[in-house]
N, C-alpha and C positions, 0 to 999 in steps of 0.2 A: 311361831314368827318366822317370815320367808327370810332365807340367808340371803345377805346384800351383797352384790359384788365391791371390791375396794375401792375405796373416794380416795383418788390424788389430784383430782383436775385434770382437765380434758388435754391439756398440755401434756400432760406423763403419758409414757408406755405402760405397756403390760406385758409382765412375765409369766409363759405359761411353759410348765413341764410337762413332755410327753412321754410316757413309758411303755413299750411293749416291741411286737415284731416288726421286723422290716426284711423283706424278702424280696426275692427275685420273680419274678411273673413271667410267664408266658399268657397271652389271650389269645384265642382264636375262634374264631366264627364257625360255627356248624348248621347243618342245614335246617336241623330243628331234635328236640327230643321227644320219646327215647331216641339214644343214639341207635343206629343199626350198624351191627357189624359189617367189616370191610376190611380184608387183609391192607388194603391201605388206600387213606380219602386225603384230595386237597382241601386244605378247609378253604371257607369264603375269605379270610383275610388271618392275620397273623401278625403279632406283635410282641414286643417283650419291655419291661422296664422294673423299677424299685416302687413296688408297693407293700403291702401288707395295713393292716389296722395302724399301727404308729407313724407311719411313713407318710400316707395318706392325710392323717389328721395334723399332722405337722406341716408338711408343705401346705395343705388349705389354709391353714392358719398364717403361716408365714406370708402368703402372697396376699393375705387381707388384712395383715400389718401384727406387729408385736414382735417382743423378743421370745423367741421359740427355742426351746433347750430339749432337744431329744436324746433319751437315756434309751439303748438298745444294743442287740449284740449282734455282729458280724464277723465273720468268721474271716479266717486266715486263707482260705483257697481262692482258686480264682474267681469264682461266684463273689467273696466279698471284695476283692480288688475294687469289681465294676459298679457293687452296690456303693461302698466309699468313694469314688467316683461321682458316681450321680447324686449322693446327698452333699460330698463338697460344693457340685454344682448349685445345688440349691438353697448352698448357706444352712445345711442342718447339721454337718460332719463337726463336731465337737467332742469334750471330755469326757460327754455321756455316751457316745461309742464305745463300747470295749468289744476286744476282740475274743472269737473264740474259737472252736476246732473247726467247725464247720455253719456253713451260711441256709436260712431256709430258704426253700424255694417254693413254689406253687403256679399250677396249671387253672386257668380259667376258661371253659367253653360256654358260648354267648349263641343262642337262638336267635334267629332273623326277627322275632318279638321284643328281640332286649333282657331274655329271661337267662341269669347264670347260674353256673355248675360250678362252683368251686373245689379245687383241690390243693387245699393249703398242706403243705408238709414241714410240721414245726420241728420235728423231732430234734433234728441238730441244735437246738437252741433253747428247746424245752428243758432241760434239765442243768442248765447254765446259772450258775451262784451268782445274781449280781449284785455286787458290791453294795450295802447300804449306805458306804459312806460317801459314794460316788454318786448315790442319789441323793443322798442329803445335801450334798456341795450343791448341785445342780439345783438342788429347792430352794437355796439361799436368796431371798426376796422375792421369793413366787408368788403370783397373786392365783393362782390355779394347778391343782395337778392332774393331768387327765391320764390315769393309770387303765390301762386296758387291761381285760382279762386272758392275755398271754400266761402262761405257766411259770415264767421267770418272774414275773411280777409280782403273785401270789403273795410272795414271802415277804413281800414289802411292805402291803398294805397297811398291816397294823401297825409297823413303828414309823409308817406314813402319817399315820392318823392323828400322832401324839403332836406333829410340827404343828399343827392347828391352822392348817391352810385347807381351803375347802379341795375337796378331793369329787371327781365325775370319773364316772364308768359308764359304756355301753355292754351290757350284757351278751347283746348281738341276739341271736337263738335260743334265749332261755326260757323254757317251759314249766318250770315247776318252781315257785318262790322258798322250797326249802332244799333246794339243790345244792348240795353240801360243799361244791366246787366253788359257787360264785358268793358263798356268805361273808367270806371277808370283805369283799366288796359290797354286798348289799349292808353289811352294817355300818360301813365305813363313810360310803358316798353319802355328798350331800346332793346329789343330782346324778340320777339315774335315767338310761336311754335303753332300748329295746325294740327287737323287727316284731312287729306283728302275726310275722310267718308261724309262728310255732306257740303262740299265748292258748292257754286252755280256756279262756273266758276273753268277753270283748275287751277292746281298752281301755274304755273308761272304768271298768268293774277291775280291771288290772292295776290301775293308777291308785284305784281305792284302797285294794290288798297292800299294796306297797307300803302306801301311809299309813295303815293299821298296823302293819307287822315292823316297819323299820323307823323309829321314830326322829331318826336322825337325816332322813331324806325329806328334801321340802320341795325337790323339782322332779316332777316325773314323764320321759317324752318317751313317746312310741312313734315308730317309724310306720307307714300303713301302705309302704308302695303307690298303686295308682290312684287310691285315696287323700295322700298328704300325710300328714303327723298330725299329732294330738298331746296335749302337754296339760300335762297337771300341776296346780301350784299348791302348795299346804294350806294357804288359805280358801280353798277351795274352788275356787277359779279353775275351769278346765277349756282350753284355748284348743281349736282346731281348725288347721288351715288347708284348704283343697290344691291339691295336686297342680302342679307346672311342670311343663315341658316345652318350654320355648324352643326347643331345635329338634322336638321328636325324639324318640327314644329308641338308644342304638345297642347300648348297653347297660343294666342299670346294677354293675360290678361296682362295690362300692358306694353305694347310694346312702347306705345307715351311714358310712364313716364320714360322707362328705356332709350328712344333714346335721348330726352331732357337732362335726366340728364347729360348722358354722356357728351355729346356735350358742357353741360356748363362747365363740368370738364375740358376736353382738351382746352377750351376757355380759361378757366381762369388760366391755368397753362403754355398754349403756345402761346397764342393768335394766333393761326393758325386756323382759319375757317375752311378750306378745311379738314383738317386734323383731326379736330374737330367733322365734319361729317362723315368720315370714320370710323375712331371707334366707335362713336353714332351707327352707321347702324350696325357694325357688332356686337357689346356689345348686342342693341334689337335683332338683329337675333338671338346671340348664347343663350339668356335668354327664349325665346318662343321655345325652345327645351325641356323645363322642365315643369313640369304638376302646377309649383308654380312659375312662372318666378319671381315674387317679393321678394322671398326667397333667390335665388341665384345671384351672381356676381361672374365676375372674379376681380382679382388684376390687377394692371396695369400691374404688367410685365406678367401677362397671357393675357392681354389684347391686349397688344403691340406684342407678337410674333405671333400673328392669321394674315393673309394676308389681306388686306386689299382690297374690293369690287372694280370694274371699276369704274371710276371717270370720269365725262365730268364737263368743265368749260365753259359755255357760257354767254350768256345777255340777263336780262330780260328788260331792257330798248330800245331795238331796235325793 
């Protein structure tokens, strides 16, 4: 039976908890890949801001609407001060944001065709012991727990599963269903997304394998880059949505986070996974038309005004 989102009436809000890394990132445009060595080089463009999977997901969801509670670690250093200021500006600075000794940072190189190469530096927050009591307090009354695969989130997953709230995870560049690191999420999650980039088999076969191996999973999504996205439902349906890029492709950095966040928003609010995937593909495609996709997002009204991409509904279980 397909897991259903909460039903509390259209006039009621939804509460979503997002746990994971928040980082300060520099994004810079390069001439292409591979990078040619030069002792100094002026980038095509350069910009910075607060990103990381949890921050991007939370920001996207908050722009679309709903009560978004962010559980993350921000250092007490000067970088952390900047991160906190931006989270406060975005309405995401709350009791779930706990202090750490240092802040995570990263660099993203972006080629002229939009391809990206990320250098996340998460070691300052990886070994922080995030208090379960703080997480549980934020989860009170929540409709969905988005537990990213950040290292400091991993110890929380098994206990969070006991709360009886659906868990969603994006496993990103996963390549092996037996990957020991990912097991806590794969065993607990009702919704599992991943990128196609390192899958050892075609997406539809990957979806089948997850359903066969992890019986608690009910929705499996795969971001397919320029080919759009695919979603498998436990009832056997396979939804394929063509890619959309209304503003062209400038940077694909964070496209997977945008797809994941937007899908979850529409699934929680409407319960319609087909419509949710259509909106998610469109939003991700719109965001990659910006140099810094993580800093821009459409409102619900703006997104719903755009036409959906062609969609096919077939079966993964045949």
